C-alpha positions as CSV (number, residue, x, y, z in Angstrom):
1,M,12.1,19.3,211.8
2,K,15.2,16.5,212.9
3,A,14.5,15.5,216.3
4,G,17.0,17.6,217.9
5,V,15.0,20.6,217.1
6,V,11.9,19.7,218.1
7,A,13.8,18.2,221.4
8,A,15.6,21.9,222.2
9,M,12.5,23.5,220.9
10,M,10.2,21.7,223.7
11,F,13.0,22.1,225.7
12,A,12.8,25.6,226.1
13,S,8.9,26.0,225.7
14,A,9.3,24.1,229.2
15,A,12.2,25.7,230.0
16,F,10.7,29.5,229.2
17,A,7.2,28.9,230.5
18,P,6.2,31.0,233.5
19,A,5.5,28.3,235.6
20,G,5.5,28.8,239.9
21,A,4.9,33.1,238.6
22,A,4.0,35.2,240.7
23,Q,2.5,37.2,238.6
24,S,2.2,38.3,235.1
25,A,5.5,40.3,233.8
26,K,6.2,43.3,235.6
27,P,7.0,46.5,233.3
28,C,11.5,46.8,233.0
29,P,12.5,48.9,230.3
30,S,12.2,46.5,227.3
31,K,15.9,48.5,226.0
32,V,19.2,49.0,227.7
33,E,22.3,50.6,226.4
34,V,25.3,51.4,228.5
35,S,29.4,52.5,228.5
36,A,31.7,52.8,230.4
37,G,30.5,53.8,233.3
38,K,27.2,54.3,232.9
39,K,25.4,52.6,234.8
40,V,21.2,51.1,234.4
41,A,19.5,50.6,237.0
42,C,16.0,48.2,236.7
43,G,14.2,49.9,239.4
44,Q,12.4,46.6,241.0
45,D,12.3,44.8,243.9
46,V,12.6,41.2,243.2
47,R,13.6,38.2,244.8
48,N,13.1,35.0,242.6
49,F,12.7,35.5,238.7
50,M,13.8,34.2,235.5
51,F,15.5,37.6,233.6
52,R,15.4,37.3,229.5
53,G,16.7,39.6,226.5
54,E,18.7,40.1,223.9
55,A,21.8,41.0,223.9
56,W,25.7,42.1,221.7
57,L,28.8,43.4,222.8
58,S,30.3,45.5,220.5
59,K,34.4,44.1,219.7
60,G,36.3,44.6,223.5
61,A,33.0,44.8,225.8
62,E,32.7,44.6,229.0
63,A,28.9,44.8,230.5
64,S,27.7,43.7,233.6
65,L,23.7,42.8,235.1
66,W,23.9,42.7,238.8
67,F,21.0,41.8,240.4
68,H,19.6,42.1,244.3
69,A,21.0,45.2,244.0
70,D,20.8,48.0,245.7
71,S,22.4,51.7,246.9
72,S,25.1,49.3,249.5
73,G,26.6,47.5,247.3
74,K,25.4,44.1,246.9
75,G,24.3,41.4,245.2
76,Y,25.5,39.2,242.5
77,E,26.8,40.6,238.6
78,V,26.8,38.2,235.9
79,L,28.7,38.9,233.7
80,F,28.8,39.9,229.9
81,H,32.8,39.3,227.8
82,N,32.9,37.5,224.5
83,G,37.1,36.9,223.0
84,P,39.3,34.5,222.9
85,V,40.0,32.2,225.5
86,D,42.8,34.0,227.3
87,G,41.7,33.1,231.2
88,T,39.8,37.3,231.3
89,R,36.5,35.6,232.5
90,K,34.0,36.0,230.1
91,T,29.7,35.9,228.6
92,G,28.2,34.4,231.5
93,S,30.1,33.8,234.7
94,L,29.0,34.7,238.2
95,S,31.6,36.7,238.5
96,H,33.9,35.5,241.2
97,I,31.5,32.2,241.5
98,R,31.3,30.7,238.9
99,N,33.4,32.1,236.5
100,I,33.4,30.4,233.0
101,Y,36.4,31.1,230.3
102,R,34.7,30.2,227.5
103,S,31.9,32.5,225.2
104,A,29.0,30.1,223.7
105,V,29.2,33.9,221.8
106,Q,30.5,36.5,220.3
107,D,30.5,40.1,219.9
108,E,29.3,42.4,217.6
109,E,26.1,39.7,217.0
110,W,23.1,39.0,218.8
111,F,22.9,36.3,221.5
112,T,20.3,35.3,223.9
113,F,20.6,35.4,227.7
114,V,18.2,33.9,230.7
115,V,19.1,34.9,234.6
116,K,17.0,32.9,236.5
117,V,16.9,33.2,240.3
118,R,15.0,30.5,243.0
119,E,14.9,31.2,246.2
120,K,19.1,30.8,246.6
121,N,20.0,29.4,243.6
122,V,20.6,31.1,240.1
123,E,21.5,29.2,236.7
124,V,22.0,31.3,234.0
125,N,22.4,30.4,230.6
126,V,23.2,31.9,226.7
127,W,23.1,31.3,223.1
128,A,23.9,32.4,219.8
129,G,21.0,31.7,217.3
130,G,17.9,28.8,218.4
131,Y,17.7,27.1,221.1
132,S,20.0,26.4,223.6
133,M,20.8,22.8,223.7
134,W,21.3,22.7,228.0
135,P,20.0,24.4,230.9
136,C,22.5,27.2,231.7
137,V,25.4,27.1,231.6
138,V,26.6,28.2,234.8
139,R,23.7,26.6,238.4
140,Y,25.4,27.4,241.4
141,T,23.0,27.3,244.6
142,E,24.1,29.3,248.3
143,G,25.1,27.0,251.0
144,E,24.4,27.4,255.2
145,R,28.6,29.2,254.6
146,P,29.3,30.7,251.3
147,Y,33.0,31.6,251.7
148,R,33.5,35.1,251.0
149,L,36.2,37.1,250.7
150,P,35.7,41.0,253.1
151,Q,35.3,42.8,249.5
152,Y,32.6,40.4,248.2
153,A,30.7,39.9,251.2
154,K,27.6,41.0,249.9
155,M,26.8,39.2,247.2
156,V,24.9,36.9,249.2
157,F,20.5,36.5,248.0
158,S,18.4,38.9,249.4
159,R,16.4,39.9,246.9
160,G,16.3,43.4,245.1
161,D,16.5,46.0,241.9
162,F,18.7,44.7,238.6
163,V,21.2,47.1,237.3
164,F,22.8,46.6,233.8
165,E,26.8,48.5,234.3
166,G,29.1,49.6,231.4
167,R,32.5,48.3,232.0
168,K,34.2,48.6,228.5
169,G,33.3,49.4,225.1
170,K,29.2,49.5,224.7
171,A,26.3,47.0,225.1
172,K,23.1,46.8,223.7
173,F,20.5,45.1,225.2
174,R,16.9,44.3,223.4
175,D,13.7,42.0,224.2
176,V,14.6,42.9,228.0
177,V,11.8,40.9,230.6
178,L,11.5,40.4,234.0
179,T,8.2,37.6,234.9
180,P,8.6,37.5,238.6
181,L,8.8,34.1,240.5
182,K,6.3,32.6,243.6
183,D,8.5,32.5,247.0
184,G,9.7,29.3,247.4
185,V,10.3,28.0,243.7
186,T,12.8,25.5,243.6
187,N,15.0,24.5,240.7
188,A,13.8,21.1,239.2
189,D,17.3,20.3,238.1
190,D,19.5,21.5,241.4
191,I,19.7,17.4,242.0
192,F,23.4,17.0,243.5
193,P,25.1,17.5,246.7
194,Y,27.5,21.0,247.0
195,A,31.2,21.2,248.3
196,D,31.0,22.4,252.0
197,E,32.4,25.9,251.1
198,A,34.0,26.6,254.7
199,T,36.5,23.7,253.4
200,D,36.4,24.0,249.2
201,P,39.7,25.4,248.1
202,V,38.0,25.5,244.5
203,I,35.8,28.8,245.8
204,R,38.3,30.1,247.2
205,L,40.1,30.1,244.1
206,Q,36.7,31.7,242.5
207,Q,37.0,34.5,244.6
208,E,40.5,35.2,243.7
209,D,39.4,34.9,240.1
210,F,41.9,32.1,240.7
211,P,41.1,29.9,236.9
212,V,40.1,26.5,237.7
213,I,40.1,24.6,234.4
214,N,40.9,20.5,234.4
215,Y,42.0,20.8,230.7
216,H,43.0,16.6,230.3
217,A,39.2,15.2,230.7
218,H,38.4,12.0,228.6
219,A,35.5,10.9,227.8
220,K,35.5,6.8,228.9
221,G,35.4,5.3,231.4
222,G,31.7,5.9,232.4
223,F,32.7,9.7,232.0
224,S,30.0,11.5,229.4
225,P,30.9,14.6,228.4
226,K,26.9,15.1,230.3
227,M,28.5,13.4,234.0
228,A,31.7,16.9,232.7
229,Y,28.6,18.9,232.3
230,D,27.3,18.3,235.7
231,K,30.1,18.5,238.0
232,S,30.7,22.2,236.0
233,M,28.1,22.7,237.4
234,V,28.3,21.2,241.1
235,D,32.1,22.2,241.4
236,G,33.0,25.2,239.2
237,I,34.9,24.0,237.6
238,N,35.8,24.3,233.9
239,Y,36.5,21.4,231.8
240,G,38.0,20.5,228.5
241,I,36.7,17.1,227.5
242,A,40.3,15.5,225.2
243,V,39.8,13.1,222.2
244,N,42.3,10.7,220.8
245,I,43.5,11.8,217.8
246,Y,46.3,9.0,217.4
247,G,46.4,8.0,213.3
248,K,45.9,4.5,211.1
249,L,44.5,1.6,213.8
250,V,46.9,-0.7,211.8
251,H,46.3,-4.0,215.1
252,K,43.3,-5.0,217.4
253,G,44.3,-2.3,220.6
254,D,46.3,0.4,219.0
255,G,46.8,3.9,220.1
256,G,45.9,3.8,224.8
257,V,42.8,3.4,226.1
258,G,39.3,4.9,224.7
259,R,37.9,6.6,221.5
260,M,41.2,6.1,218.5
261,I,40.0,9.6,215.9
262,E,42.5,7.8,212.7
263,T,41.5,10.7,209.8
264,D,41.7,14.3,209.6
265,G,37.5,13.7,208.2
266,E,37.0,11.9,211.2
267,A,38.3,14.7,213.9
268,L,36.6,17.4,212.0
269,E,32.9,15.3,212.5
270,Y,33.8,14.7,215.6
271,L,34.2,18.6,216.9
272,G,31.6,19.5,214.7
273,Q,29.3,17.4,217.4
274,M,31.2,18.6,220.7
275,I,31.0,22.2,220.0
276,S,27.4,22.5,218.9
277,A,26.4,20.3,222.2
278,F,28.8,20.6,225.2
279,P,29.6,24.4,227.0
280,C,33.1,23.3,227.7
281,L,36.7,23.9,225.8
282,H,37.8,20.4,223.4
283,G,40.8,19.5,222.8
284,F,43.1,16.6,220.6
285,Q,45.2,14.5,222.6
286,G,48.3,13.3,220.1
287,E,48.3,9.3,221.4
288,G,51.6,8.0,220.5
289,R,54.1,9.7,218.2
290,K,52.2,8.2,214.4
291,W,50.0,11.3,215.4
292,T,52.7,13.8,213.0
293,M,52.3,11.8,209.8
294,S,48.1,11.4,210.3
295,F,47.4,14.8,210.9
296,T,47.1,18.4,209.1
297,E,47.0,21.9,210.1
298,K,42.7,22.1,208.5
299,S,41.8,19.9,212.4
300,L,44.5,20.1,213.8
301,A,43.7,24.5,213.3
302,K,39.9,23.8,215.1
303,C,40.1,22.3,219.0
304,D,41.0,24.8,221.8
305,Y,43.8,22.7,222.4
306,L,46.8,19.9,221.5
307,F,49.0,17.9,224.6
308,T,50.1,14.9,224.4
309,D,52.8,12.9,226.9
310,S,55.8,10.8,227.2
311,M,54.3,7.3,227.8
312,T,54.6,6.6,224.4
313,V,58.7,6.0,223.2
314,V,60.3,4.2,219.9
315,D,62.4,2.0,221.0
316,R,64.4,0.0,218.3
317,N,61.3,1.1,215.2
318,R,59.1,-0.3,217.3
319,Q,56.3,2.0,219.8
320,I,56.6,1.1,223.2
321,R,53.5,2.2,225.0
322,L,55.0,2.4,228.9
323,Y,52.7,1.6,231.1
324,R,51.3,-1.9,229.4
325,P,53.9,-4.2,231.4
326,D,53.4,-7.0,228.1
327,E,55.2,-4.4,225.9
328,M,57.6,-3.0,228.3
329,T,61.4,-3.5,227.8
330,Y,64.4,-2.0,228.4
331,N,66.2,-3.6,225.8
332,G,69.2,-4.9,227.7
333,R,69.7,-1.4,229.5
334,A,70.2,-0.3,233.0
335,P,68.2,2.3,234.5
336,E,70.3,5.1,234.5
337,E,71.1,4.2,231.0
338,W,67.3,3.4,229.9
339,M,66.9,6.8,231.4
340,E,69.0,8.7,229.8
341,F,67.5,7.0,226.5
342,Y,63.5,8.2,227.7
343,V,65.1,12.0,228.2
344,D,66.6,12.1,224.4
345,Q,63.0,10.9,223.7
346,I,61.1,12.9,225.3
347,E,63.5,16.1,224.4
348,K,62.8,14.3,220.2
349,I,58.4,14.0,221.3
350,L,58.5,18.5,222.5
351,T,60.2,19.5,219.6
352,N,59.0,17.9,217.3
353,E,56.2,17.5,218.1
354,P,53.9,20.7,217.7
355,A,51.9,20.5,221.8
356,D,50.3,22.8,223.6
357,I,51.0,21.2,227.2
358,Y,52.6,18.2,228.2
359,V,50.4,15.9,230.2
360,N,50.9,12.9,232.4
361,P,54.6,15.1,232.4
362,L,57.7,12.5,233.3
363,Y,55.6,9.5,233.3
364,L,58.1,6.8,234.1
365,P,57.1,2.7,234.2
366,R,55.8,0.9,236.4
367,E,58.6,-0.7,238.2
368,L,61.0,2.7,237.9
369,A,57.7,5.0,239.7
370,P,59.2,5.0,243.3
371,R,62.7,6.0,242.1
372,F,61.3,8.8,240.7
373,D,63.1,11.0,242.8
374,E,66.6,9.4,242.2
375,L,66.5,8.9,238.7
376,W,64.6,12.5,237.6
377,T,68.0,14.2,238.8
378,D,67.6,17.8,238.5
379,A,69.3,17.4,235.4
380,R,67.7,15.1,233.2
381,V,64.4,18.0,234.5
382,G,66.4,21.1,233.6
383,R,67.1,19.2,230.1
384,V,63.0,18.3,229.6
385,L,62.0,21.8,231.4
386,D,64.8,23.3,228.5
387,V,62.8,22.8,225.6
388,L,59.4,23.2,227.2
389,A,60.9,26.8,227.5
390,K,62.1,27.3,224.0
391,Y,58.9,25.6,221.9
392,R,56.3,27.3,224.7
393,I,54.7,24.6,225.6
394,A,52.9,23.4,228.8
395,L,53.5,22.0,232.3
396,E,50.3,19.7,233.1
397,I,50.1,19.5,237.2
398,N,47.9,16.2,237.3
399,S,45.8,15.1,239.5
400,L,45.3,11.8,239.9
401,S,48.9,11.0,239.1
402,R,50.8,13.5,241.8
403,L,53.1,14.5,239.0
404,P,55.5,15.5,237.8
405,G,55.5,16.1,242.6
406,H,56.1,20.2,243.4
407,R,59.5,19.6,243.4
408,V,59.6,19.7,239.5
409,I,56.7,22.4,239.1
410,R,59.5,25.0,242.2
411,M,62.0,24.4,238.7
412,A,59.9,25.2,236.3
413,K,57.6,28.1,237.5
414,A,61.7,29.5,238.0
415,R,62.5,29.1,234.1
416,G,58.6,30.5,233.4
417,I,56.2,27.9,232.2
418,K,53.4,27.9,232.7
419,F,50.3,25.5,234.1
420,T,47.9,22.9,233.5
421,F,46.1,20.6,235.6
422,G,44.7,17.9,234.5
423,T,43.8,13.7,235.6
424,N,43.7,12.1,232.8
425,N,40.4,9.9,233.8
426,Q,40.3,6.5,233.9
427,D,36.7,6.6,234.8
428,A,34.4,8.2,236.1
429,N,36.3,9.0,239.8
430,I,37.4,12.0,237.9
431,G,38.6,14.1,241.4
432,R,38.0,17.4,242.2
433,L,41.5,18.8,241.4
434,E,42.2,18.2,244.9
435,W,46.3,17.7,244.6
436,A,45.5,20.0,241.5
437,L,44.2,22.7,244.0
438,E,47.3,22.1,246.8
439,A,50.0,22.3,244.2
440,V,48.9,26.0,244.1
441,K,49.1,26.3,247.6
442,E,52.6,24.2,248.3
443,C,54.1,26.6,244.7
444,G,52.7,29.8,244.8
445,I,51.0,29.6,241.9
446,T,49.0,32.4,240.5
447,K,46.5,33.5,238.3
448,E,49.9,34.5,235.8
449,D,51.2,30.8,236.5
450,M,48.5,29.4,234.5
451,W,48.6,28.9,230.5
452,F,45.5,29.3,227.9
453,P,44.5,28.6,224.5
454,S,45.2,32.2,224.2
455,D,49.0,31.6,224.7
456,S,48.9,28.9,221.8
457,I,51.7,29.0,219.5
458,R,51.6,25.5,217.4
459,L,49.9,26.4,214.4
460,S,53.8,28.5,213.6
461,R,55.3,25.2,214.5
462,K,55.1,23.1,211.8
463,P,55.1,18.8,212.5
464,V,58.5,17.1,211.8
465,I,59.0,13.4,211.1
466,Y,61.5,12.3,213.2
467,N,60.6,8.2,213.4
468,K,60.9,5.3,211.3
469,I,58.3,3.4,213.2
470,D,57.7,-0.5,212.1
471,E,53.8,-1.6,212.0
């Protein structure tokens, strides 16, 4: 038996053992079926518990499990809703508190769910077949001052009943088991400090069902997928982990920072490992200007999204990394002349490389960055935004570099261009999307302005080899 399977089974055994159980499982309906408008109460009055079962949803169905519920409308809601990453909240979400946007399970297939409440901490997990390699897809601890909009004021921990509610289509539940747990029981995994909801911007956006997703996180510099998972559980931010697809490495140090993938086969192997192990979104970064020569739909169709930037350009048949002082050259051009060359390069990149998102947008070399507003005139910005709009490419709001700035964001919004959040972290200091969330407020961005993988048209665009690169 493989070591990973053994470890998963050991975890599952520990996770489902009724340690701390007040008593053996109370009687609870083992089978429940709901459709739109139908509710089924389980008739239990419980504070701490483990609630486990299997669920099946018809195509497009949506249902809920309420806990700590009563006739006054109080209680928390766990959502059951599958389908593509399209901006709707997905199975496992603790509704309006910890919304998640990628479902780990599929419609018309049975899957396992577990909800655990220990005092003011809740964990939710869902998976299809076998054993889950992760303790949960949601972990939330209610603080001393939980922030709630008026309509959600009764979403607080207390005690109460369990209610299944149908919203759309048909949902079936079987092998349902409720195990009450003793008062005072705690979650040993609940060890990380949480933000104060009285001032935290993330919980405010979660309450509004505004998607808080960092698409541009890299596993490098000490930041691992496990760290992204832990931060997601604590911060309530959904993460996309992206790896660089580059092409054949010819010289030592080719490409950007971190792992560089060279072939379709390597890309598919990477995705196979990541998708089975980490409950997050999975992306590719088209690094440099060779990737369109090296990767095909065989691998590009498998990732959730693909982004690229203009931090590498081709000048006189050479790749120039603008962020590398030892490579950056104007080749005799004055700054204004170089900017015209640069805008032309960005137009070519976005026109010929079928990316979903333009990240690190409008980046300038270090010596020109202080002149951003002077050099990035409205006319130049407009040329870039025109290409984004034409090919339905999203514009990243990068929280660490604070690019592309509020002026550009407002111009893009006026054109109907959609946005994503990102950080492009070089190490573990990834932050909590502070500047990006500030831009939401300052620029009037709504959830309708945000991009999702369901908006992608990259597979309808064929890569065009538009550069000659000497190596």
